[in-house]
PASEBA-1860 file (N, C-alpha, C; in nm, 3 decimals):
! residues 55
1> MQQRDGGE> 0.086/-0.115/0.003/0.005/0.001/-0.005/0.085/0.123/0.002 ~ 0.055/0.231/-0.069/0.138/0.347/-0.082/0.048/0.467/-0.030 ~ 0.119/0.554/0.038/0.057/0.675/0.076/0.053/0.773/-0.041 ~ -0.026/0.878/-0.029/-0.033/0.983/-0.140/0.099/1.047/-0.164 ~ 0.186/1.051/-0.071/0.321/1.119/-0.093/0.419/1.018/-0.164 ~ 0.368/0.895/-0.188/0.461/0.798/-0.249/0.530/0.710/-0.157 ~ 0.531/0.746/-0.022/0.596/0.659/0.069/0.518/0.541/0.104 ~ 0.590/0.446/0.172/0.520/0.320/0.213/0.433/0.346/0.333
9> DPARIECI> 0.321/0.279/0.332/0.229/0.295/0.445/0.249/0.172/0.541 ~ 0.288/0.201/0.663/0.319/0.095/0.758/0.199/0.023/0.808 ~ 0.076/0.069/0.792/-0.042/0.013/0.834/-0.068/-0.117/0.759 ~ -0.142/-0.203/0.822/-0.183/-0.326/0.747/-0.325/-0.355/0.786 ~ -0.393/-0.428/0.699/-0.536/-0.464/0.724/-0.533/-0.621/0.731 ~ -0.607/-0.659/0.837/-0.614/-0.800/0.861/-0.758/-0.844/0.874 ~ -0.797/-0.943/0.789/-0.930/-0.994/0.805/-0.927/-1.113/0.901 ~ -1.015/-1.110/0.998/-1.022/-1.216/1.098/-1.163/-1.278/1.095
17> AVDAPQAE> -1.163/-1.404/1.057/-1.293/-1.479/1.054/-1.285/-1.589/1.146 ~ -1.359/-1.570/1.270/-1.354/-1.676/1.378/-1.495/-1.688/1.427 ~ -1.514/-1.789/1.509/-1.660/-1.813/1.569/-1.690/-1.710/1.671 ~ -1.590/-1.663/1.745/-1.611/-1.562/1.856/-1.532/-1.442/1.832 ~ -1.566/-1.349/1.735/-1.479/-1.233/1.707/-1.460/-1.143/1.827 ~ -1.553/-1.142/1.919/-1.531/-1.048/2.041/-1.411/-1.085/2.114 ~ -1.382/-1.220/2.118/-1.266/-1.271/2.193/-1.134/-1.224/2.129 ~ -1.134/-1.168/2.007/-1.014/-1.130/1.936/-0.969/-0.985/1.981
25> VPLMPSGA> -1.068/-0.914/2.033/-1.044/-0.766/2.061/-0.932/-0.751/2.160 ~ -0.921/-0.822/2.266/-0.807/-0.803/2.359/-0.675/-0.845/2.298 ~ -0.670/-0.917/2.193/-0.560/-0.963/2.135/-0.491/-0.859/2.031 ~ -0.571/-0.766/1.993/-0.527/-0.657/1.902/-0.424/-0.568/1.962 ~ -0.335/-0.518/1.883/-0.230/-0.422/1.932/-0.299/-0.291/1.985 ~ -0.223/-0.231/2.076/-0.269/-0.101/2.126/-0.283/0.004/2.015 ~ -0.385/0.076/2.009/-0.402/0.179/1.911/-0.467/0.124/1.778 ~ -0.503/0.001/1.778/-0.564/-0.064/1.659/-0.696/0.004/1.627
33> LYLTMTHP> -0.730/0.004/1.502/-0.857/0.061/1.452/-0.934/-0.068/1.421 ~ -1.072/-0.061/1.437/-1.161/-0.169/1.422/-1.268/-0.135/1.313 ~ -1.292/-0.228/1.225/-1.400/-0.220/1.133/-1.480/-0.347/1.151 ~ -1.602/-0.338/1.201/-1.687/-0.455/1.228/-1.789/-0.472/1.118 ~ -1.779/-0.585/1.052/-1.871/-0.617/0.947/-1.932/-0.757/0.961 ~ -2.047/-0.761/1.029/-2.118/-0.890/1.051/-2.250/-0.872/1.015 ~ -2.329/-0.975/0.997/-2.472/-0.969/0.957/-2.563/-0.947/1.080 ~ -2.537/-1.022/1.191/-2.626/-1.006/1.306/-2.594/-0.889/1.383
41> HNLDFVIG> -2.683/-0.795/1.405/-2.666/-0.665/1.476/-2.626/-0.698/1.620 ~ -2.682/-0.799/1.683/-2.651/-0.827/1.824/-2.500/-0.859/1.834 ~ -2.439/-0.929/1.733/-2.296/-0.957/1.732/-2.217/-0.829/1.718 ~ -2.256/-0.737/1.632/-2.197/-0.611/1.613/-2.188/-0.535/1.751 ~ -2.307/-0.540/1.820/-2.313/-0.477/1.947/-2.211/-0.536/2.050 ~ -2.203/-0.668/2.056/-2.109/-0.736/2.144/-1.968/-0.700/2.121 ~ -1.931/-0.693/1.981/-1.792/-0.659/1.941/-1.768/-0.517/1.975 ~ -1.860/-0.426/1.941/-1.845/-0.285/1.974/-1.823/-0.259/2.124
49> TEVLRRA> -1.905/-0.325/2.202/-1.889/-0.312/2.348/-1.754/-0.352/2.398 ~ -1.697/-0.461/2.337/-1.554/-0.504/2.376/-1.456/-0.399/2.337 ~ -1.476/-0.341/2.210/-1.379/-0.241/2.169/-1.383/-0.114/2.256 ~ -1.499/-0.075/2.295/-1.520/0.040/2.377/-1.465/0.018/2.522 ~ -1.473/-0.106/2.573/-1.412/-0.138/2.705/-1.263/-0.125/2.696 ~ -1.208/-0.155/2.587/-1.066/-0.155/2.569/-1.008/-0.011/2.561 ~ -1.092/0.080/2.524/-1.047/0.217/2.503/-1.005/0.283/2.627
END
């Protein structure tokens, strides 16, 4: 991935597909950004709650 200034972008995107995605939140590095894309809204809520607890 390249930045607009032509430099290398140190960020990486990782897709995680597991049965209990909320359990992955504590394993993410400090300062990580989260994009939650699930079908069931109740699962989105559970994941979001874990992300906010970590903040």
